[in-house]
DRENTOR-676079 format. One line per field, with one value per residue (C-alpha): residue number from 1; residue in one letter; x, y, z. Coordinates in steps of 0.25 Angstrom, whole numbers. Example, Ala and Ser with C-alpha at 12.3 -4.5 7.8 and 13.67 -1.06 7.14 Angstrom:
# residues 2
nr <- c(1|2)
rest <- c(A|S)
u <- c(49|55)
v <- c(-18|-4)
w <- c(31|29)
***
This chain:
# residues 364
nr <- c(1|2|3|4|5|6|7|8|9|10|11|12|13|14|15|16|17|18|19|20|21|22|23|24|25|26|27|28|29|30|31|32|33|34|35|36|37|38|39|40|41|42|43|44|45|46|47|48|49|50|51|52|53|54|55|56|57|58|59|60|61|62|63|64|65|66|67|68|69|70|71|72|73|74|75|76|77|78|79|80|81|82|83|84|85|86|87|88|89|90|91|92|93|94|95|96|97|98|99|100|101|102|103|104|105|106|107|108|109|110|111|112|113|114|115|116|117|118|119|120|121|122|123|124|125|126|127|128|129|130|131|132|133|134|135|136|137|138|139|140|141|142|143|144|145|146|147|148|149|150|151|152|153|154|155|156|157|158|159|160|161|162|163|164|165|166|167|168|169|170|171|172|173|174|175|176|177|178|179|180|181|182|183|184|185|186|187|188|189|190|191|192|193|194|195|196|197|198|199|200|201|202|203|204|205|206|207|208|209|210|211|212|213|214|215|216|217|218|219|220|221|222|223|224|225|226|227|228|229|230|231|232|233|234|235|236|237|238|239|240|241|242|243|244|245|246|247|248|249|250|251|252|253|254|255|256|257|258|259|260|261|262|263|264|265|266|267|268|269|270|271|272|273|274|275|276|277|278|279|280|281|282|283|284|285|286|287|288|289|290|291|292|293|294|295|296|297|298|299|300|301|302|303|304|305|306|307|308|309|310|311|312|313|314|315|316|317|318|319|320|321|322|323|324|325|326|327|328|329|330|331|332|333|334|335|336|337|338|339|340|341|342|343|344|345|346|347|348|349|350|351|352|353|354|355|356|357|358|359|360|361|362|363|364)
rest <- c(X|X|X|X|X|X|X|X|X|X|X|X|X|X|X|X|X|X|X|X|X|X|X|X|X|X|X|X|X|X|X|X|X|X|X|X|X|X|X|X|X|X|X|X|X|X|X|X|X|X|X|X|X|X|X|X|X|X|X|X|X|X|X|X|X|X|X|X|X|X|X|X|X|X|X|X|X|X|X|X|X|X|X|X|X|X|X|X|X|X|X|X|X|X|X|X|X|X|X|X|X|X|X|X|X|X|X|X|X|X|X|X|X|X|X|X|X|X|X|X|X|X|X|X|X|X|X|X|X|X|X|X|X|X|X|X|X|X|X|X|X|X|X|X|X|X|X|X|X|X|X|X|X|X|X|X|X|X|X|X|X|X|X|X|X|X|X|X|X|X|X|X|X|X|X|X|X|X|X|X|X|X|X|X|X|X|X|X|X|X|X|X|X|X|X|X|X|X|X|X|X|X|X|X|X|X|X|X|X|X|X|X|X|X|X|X|X|X|X|X|X|X|X|X|X|X|X|X|X|X|X|X|X|X|X|X|X|X|X|X|X|X|X|X|X|X|X|X|X|X|X|X|X|X|X|X|X|X|X|X|X|X|X|X|X|X|X|X|X|X|X|X|X|X|X|X|X|X|X|X|X|X|X|X|X|X|X|X|X|X|X|X|X|X|X|X|X|X|X|X|X|X|X|X|X|X|X|X|X|X|X|X|X|X|X|X|X|X|X|X|X|X|X|X|X|X|X|X|X|X|X|X|X|X|X|X|X|X|X|X|X|X|X|X|X|X|X|X|X|X|X|X|X|X|X|X|X|X|X|X|X|X|X|X)
u <- c(38|33|39|44|53|54|59|49|40|37|23|24|10|0|-12|-11|-24|-26|-31|-36|-34|-19|-17|-23|-17|-3|2|-2|8|19|17|22|30|42|37|26|22|9|-1|-5|-20|-25|-36|-30|-19|-4|2|12|24|17|6|16|24|11|6|19|19|5|9|22|13|3|14|24|24|31|44|38|41|29|31|21|18|12|-1|1|-10|-13|-9|5|16|29|39|32|31|46|49|40|47|61|58|53|38|35|41|33|20|7|-1|-15|-24|-36|-48|-41|-40|-42|-40|-35|-44|-31|-24|-19|-30|-22|-11|-5|0|10|18|15|26|21|11|13|11|22|31|27|32|45|47|44|55|65|64|65|51|40|28|17|6|-8|-7|-22|-30|-46|-46|-38|-32|-44|-53|-59|-61|-52|-56|-52|-45|-37|-33|-19|-16|-20|-10|1|-1|-4|2|14|22|20|23|36|41|38|45|57|63|51|49|35|28|15|6|-2|0|-12|-12|-4|-1|5|13|18|22|30|37|42|45|47|60|66|57|44|38|25|18|8|-2|-6|-20|-17|-8|-19|-32|-37|-51|-59|-56|-64|-76|-76|-90|-94|-86|-75|-73|-61|-53|-56|-43|-37|-31|-41|-36|-36|-38|-31|-21|-16|-15|-5|3|5|9|19|25|26|33|42|53|53|59|49|37|34|23|13|1|-9|-15|-27|-37|-51|-62|-72|-83|-75|-73|-88|-95|-99|-86|-77|-63|-52|-40|-36|-30|-18|-9|-13|-7|0|13|5|-4|9|15|2|3|18|15|5|17|27|35|37|52|61|51|41|51|56|42|38|50|61|55|46|56|67|58|55|69|68|76|69|67|77|66|58|44|40|28|24|15|2|-12|-21|-31|-35|-47|-51|-53|-45|-52|-45|-53|-62|-74|-77|-82|-68|-62|-54|-54|-40|-36|-39|-50|-64|-74|-77|-65|-67|-65|-52|-39|-30|-15|-3|7|8|18|24)
v <- c(112|112|99|85|76|61|49|41|34|19|13|1|-3|0|-7|-7|-15|-21|-18|-4|0|-4|3|16|17|10|21|31|24|23|38|41|29|22|9|2|-11|-16|-24|-38|-39|-40|-49|-60|-56|-55|-68|-75|-69|-69|-61|-51|-50|-48|-37|-29|-30|-24|-13|-10|-9|1|9|9|24|25|21|12|-1|-10|-20|-31|-39|-53|-56|-65|-76|-89|-97|-91|-100|-95|-100|-94|-81|-81|-84|-72|-63|-68|-65|-51|-53|-47|-37|-43|-49|-43|-49|-46|-51|-58|-49|-37|-28|-27|-40|-47|-60|-68|-62|-70|-76|-78|-68|-77|-86|-75|-78|-93|-102|-113|-105|-101|-86|-87|-93|-83|-72|-79|-79|-64|-62|-71|-63|-50|-46|-38|-43|-32|-33|-28|-26|-30|-41|-43|-52|-53|-67|-71|-68|-55|-45|-33|-18|-12|-1|-12|-22|-16|-14|-28|-33|-25|-30|-45|-49|-41|-44|-59|-57|-50|-60|-72|-65|-57|-56|-52|-37|-32|-20|-16|-10|2|5|12|11|16|2|-1|12|9|-5|0|10|0|-12|-6|-7|-14|-26|-19|-7|-1|7|18|23|38|36|30|43|53|47|42|35|48|50|37|41|56|60|45|33|36|23|29|31|16|8|-5|-4|7|21|22|33|47|42|31|40|49|37|33|48|47|34|38|51|45|42|27|19|7|16|18|22|12|18|6|14|5|9|4|7|17|7|-2|9|15|2|-7|-14|-4|-7|-2|6|20|23|33|30|43|52|43|51|64|57|53|67|72|63|67|82|81|77|87|75|78|76|64|56|57|51|41|36|37|33|26|17|9|5|2|-7|-15|-16|-6|6|19|27|37|45|56|61|75|81|95|103|104|103|94|83|70|75|63|48|38|31|18|14|19|17|30|21|15|25|25|36|39|43|58|59|63|68|80|89|93|79|76|74|86|84|93|86|81|71|74)
w <- c(0|-15|-20|-15|-22|-18|-24|-32|-22|-20|-17|-9|-10|-22|-28|-43|-45|-59|-73|-76|-62|-62|-76|-70|-56|-56|-65|-54|-44|-55|-57|-42|-38|-44|-39|-31|-25|-31|-22|-26|-22|-36|-42|-43|-33|-36|-31|-41|-47|-60|-54|-49|-62|-70|-60|-60|-75|-76|-67|-75|-88|-83|-76|-88|-89|-76|-70|-60|-53|-48|-38|-34|-22|-21|-14|-2|-1|7|-5|-7|-11|-4|-14|-26|-18|-15|-30|-34|-24|-28|-43|-40|-44|-31|-21|-10|-5|1|12|12|23|16|14|20|8|-7|-14|-2|-3|-7|6|17|26|39|42|52|40|37|50|52|47|38|31|16|20|30|19|9|19|21|5|5|16|9|-4|3|-2|6|13|12|23|22|38|41|45|45|57|69|73|81|69|73|62|64|64|50|58|66|56|53|68|71|60|65|79|77|63|59|71|69|54|57|67|58|46|51|37|30|25|28|23|31|20|21|36|42|57|69|74|61|61|75|71|59|67|77|68|54|46|34|36|40|33|29|18|21|11|8|12|26|28|23|27|40|43|44|29|26|33|31|26|24|20|10|3|-5|8|12|11|18|28|32|35|50|60|60|71|62|50|59|63|48|45|56|50|36|40|50|40|43|32|32|29|15|5|0|-6|-6|-17|-20|-31|-31|-41|-35|-36|-26|-16|-16|-13|-2|4|-4|-7|2|-4|-9|-22|-20|-32|-39|-29|-19|-17|-15|-4|3|2|8|20|22|20|31|40|35|30|15|17|16|23|12|1|11|13|-2|-9|0|11|2|-9|2|10|-2|-7|-18|-22|-20|-33|-38|-45|-39|-38|-35|-27|-28|-18|-26|-20|-27|-25|-32|-41|-49|-48|-56|-68|-71|-84|-95|-86|-78|-67|-65|-55|-42|-32|-29|-15|-13|-23|-21|-31|-21|-22|-8|-3|-12|-4|-6|-9|-8|-16|-31|-36|-50)
***
C-alpha cells in the first residue's frame, strides 16, 4: 500500500490555547481536520455564551485560510447557572460542556470540587447536566479524581480506573438521557467499561500519544518531560488494550487528539505542565498506530472521520485527505513568536535525530 484516501477527519478534543499560541497552532489542526472541538480551560475559562462566541470567532480568524469549522465547549464550574447554560446550548454557543475535576490538569482550578454533585439531585451541577441532556448536547468528562471518596490521595496510575469503577456508573444511572464522552481514554479498565456499555449515549476519544507511547517512554534514559501528559501514559498492557479498542470498528470510539501545547520552559522545569502537542502531525501519528495493527482499512476512516461527527450529531465531511507512504520524522520545534525562546516541542521531536520518532505516512 502506497497511499490511503479517507474522508477529512474530525478532532473531538483539541487545545487551541490563546494569543500567539492560538495563531500558530490552531491552523495546524485546520490543515488536517475539517472541524474540531476546542477545550474551554483558558485563562479566564470559557463559561458564558459570550465567552464561547468570542473564542470561536478568534479561532475562525486565525484559521480563515482553511475550510474549517470550530466548535467550543463550556467549562462546568461550581458556580454554574443551569438556566443560563441551557440557553447558551440552545442558541448554539456551545456543542457541549466539559467536566474537569478541580486541580487534576492544566487550568482546572475552576473545575468541580466534589464530583458527587454531578449525580446528586438538588445541586446546581446536577441541574446543569439535566440542561445539557435536554438540549441534546454532550458532556465531556476528564475521567480522573485526585482523591477517593474517603479523602485518600489516588495513585496517578489508578485515578482513571477509580473513576470508571466508582463515578461513571452513578453518573449514568442519575442521567440516563445524557450523552457522555469519556475523553482521552488511557486504561484497560476504561476500555473494558466502554466495550460493555458504549453506544449512542456513551463514547470515548483516544489520543495518538496514548496509542503510541507507554510509560517506559517517559522514563527511558531519564525523565522525559515532553512525554508527560495528563492522564499519564500507562503500562504497555493498557496501550495494547487501547490499540485493540480503536481497531475494533466499534462506532462509539473516535479520534480526539488532546493536542496540548506548552512552552518548552513550562515543560523543562520543576512541576512541569502535562500535555503533548500533536496537531502538527496528528493524522500521521494515528496512521502509524493503525499500521502497527495492520488496520489501515475502513476501520481507520471510521475512527478518524465517521464515528466522532456522528456521535456529536454532525455530518461527516464529503471532502477527502490523502496519506502517502513516506518515511519522515519531526525535525524542528514550533516557534510561536518572534522571540526565539518561545518554542513548543511537538510530539515526536528531539534535537538528537537518533531520538526522533520515525513516521511512515505523510498527509497531503
